C-alpha positions, 0 to 999 in steps of 0.5 A, a space after each residue: 357599128 364597131 364591135 368593141 370589148 369592155 374591161 372593168 378594173 380598179 386603178 391605183 398608182 401607189 405602192 399600196 394596193 387600194 381595194 374598192 368597197 361599196 361600204 368604204 369609198 375613198 374620195 381623192 383628187 388624183 383621178 388615177 387612184 381608186 378608179 373603177 374603169 370600164 375599158 373598151 377596144 378604143 377607150 375607157 370609161 373612168 368612174 370615180 367617187 366625186 371629190 372636191 369641186 371643181 375637178 382639176 385635170 392637167 393638160 396631159 390628162 385632158 389630152 386623152 379626155 372626151 369633154 362632152 362625156 364628163 357627167 355625174 352618175 349615181 342612183 339618185 342624182 340630178 345635174 342642174 348645171 355644168 361648166 368646163 373652164 381652161 385656166 393657165 397662170 399668166 406669164 405676163 411680167 415674168 422675167 425671161 431671157 431673149 435673143 438680143 436684136 443686136 445679135 448677128 448670124 455669127 454672134 448670138 446674145 441673150 439679154 434679160 427681158 420682161 414678157 409683157 404679153 405672152 400671147 404675142 410674145 411681146 417683150 421689153 428690154 434694154 439693149 445698149 447697142 440699140 437704145 438706152 431706153 427700154 424697147 419693145 418687140 415681138 420675139 419668135 417663140 424659139 428666141 425666148 428662154 425661161 428661167 423655170 418651166 412655163 406653166 401649162 393649162 389646167 382644166 376645171 370641171 364644176 357641177 351643181 346637182 341635187 342628190 341624197 346618195 353617193 355621187 360619182 364622176 364619169 368620163 371617157 379617155 383613150 389611154 386604156 384599151 383592149 382587144 382579143 388575140 387568137 392563135 389557131 394551131 392545126 395538125 393531122 386530121 386525126 388531131 383536134 385543132 387548138 384555139 388559144 385566145 388571149 386578152 390583150 390589154 394596153 396601158 398607153 399611159 405613163 404610170 402603172 395601173 393595178 387591176 383588182 377585179 376585171 370583167 371583159 365583155 365581148 359584143 357590139 358597142 359604138 363609142 368614139 373618141 378623138 385623141 392623139 393616142 393610138 395603138 403603138 408598136 415597135 421598139 419603144 413598146 414592151 409587152 408583159 405576157 402571161 399565158 398558161 405554163 403548158 404553152 411554154 411562154 414566159 410569165 411576166 407579172 408583178 404577182 406570183 400567180 397568173 390571173 385567169 379568165 373565167 367562162 363567158 356568160 351572156 348578158 343583154 346580148 354581150 358576153 362577160 368574162 371575169 378575171 379571177 385575181 388582181 394584176 398590174 399593167 405597167 405604163 406603155 405596156 401590152 399585157 396579155 392574159 389567157 382567156 378560155 380555151 374553147 373546143 374548136 373544130 376546123 375543116 380545111 378545104 380548097 375553095 373556088 368562089 367566083 361570080 357568074 359572068 356571061 363573058 365566056 372563058 375564065 380561069 383561076 386558082 382555088 383559095 386555101 380555106 377553113 371552116 371554124 366552129 367553137 363550142 362557145 362565143 368568140 369575141 372579135 379579134 385577129 387570129 394567127 394560123 399555124 399548120 404543123 408548127 408553121 405560120 400559114 397566114 392570119 385572119 380577122 375573126 368577127 363576133 361568133 356565136 357558139 357552134 356558128 361556123 365561120 368560113 375564111 380564106 388566107 390565100 391562093 392554093 397554086 396546086 388547084 386550078 380551074 378553067 370555066 367556059 360559059 355558053 349561051 344556049 337560048 334567050 327569050 324575052 319575057 312580058 314587060 314588068 311594071 315597077 313602082 321604082 323603075 317603071 315598065 321594063 322588059 326581062 330576058 330569060 337566058 339559058 347557059 351551059 357551064 363547063 368546068 375543068 378542075 385539076 389537082 397537082 397535089 400528091 394527096 387527097 383533099 376536100 374541094 368546094 365550088 361556089 358560083 354566085 349569080 346576081 339575077 332576078 331569078 336563078 334555076 338549075 336545069 336537070 340533070 344537075 349531078 351533085 350541084 345544088 342551088 342555095 340563095 342564088 349560088 350554085 354549089 358543088 362539093 367533092 374530094 379530089 384524089 392525088 393529081 386528079 382532074 375533073 370535068 363537070 357541067 351544068 345548065 343554068 337558067 337566069 332571068 334579068 
């Protein structure tokens, strides 16, 4: 399932900021005013006090709405009927200008006409060069010129329901979303790692939104919407960034103060982060707010990770790897990694529980190479095994000798880890197995290599297939 995040906000597109109150609920036909909005990573749930029925949506608004999500919510409401209708003012019998049939490739003439059937673009006109009587023909849509802006479709949603309490309308739309961004800064081993987390809120609409109260939820929720809206980037997009001043980043906010996000609290398997103060996001804007600053520990090491093969010799390079652990929950998001003030790569972090270590690699380390040679020592056929799925089949127990050569070209010591993943019915390390361990069908080895050091290692492996 998709891991997504949620943001609860109150929207108002007017200059005067409206405050949402349980004691005073304003009913409005503008679906962007005084709206309680829960924003996820790919869409938003809009919750508004129910106004006059039927509800009217413009074609631009409807383009971002998931129709089957429209419903009424409340503590005591029962919907007995619901209709969704598309309507557009007819242009039939409207006066237009159309390219005359007598026009040539060198001379284009437009004459006044009457649009008889807008679906077929059937027009009626008098072209003296063709006939003194009215003529009818179907014109190409790009040959018709209107005297005013043609009306667009509008969508009407109506309900019949029973209730004795306040009623709200709820629906999903795709022009609001948010995600988490991380920056991981690493220095000398003696200095603590710095993990910066930010909430990246995207307003993909045309109008500014004023956010009075916000709750960000990190966790695993599955919602889908079909829409033409998507996460955009490039010259047409501008960002409003708000970080703490200690990070040296410009603060761009309508308010004179920067909103802050509180510590996360676990609720029903999700984590809730509360935004302390109101803020605004302009249309077509990404607005970044600083989240918590977790205490993070990062272990750097070179990793040789491979899958066991009986083909004989193999070789390769180690991976530049990291083991990250934080003192609190980390929501899913992209992470850019810096070491000694230099960009070294990026990775996608999953949802991580507090103190749960996460390993990731960001590329090859050309200074650490290995060569491995696998030799078959013996093979023994075992008694046939009966399986309800595959019938009776035989198994073979094979013993291999694995010789491993590791060479460092670095001028400093570093940590190295080796992992050999074995797919088999049973795996066993045979003594002696100096410093090698077997964990979940993976042979593992950890060491610290000195500058320019090389190691020659070997172990025996018993595999049943």
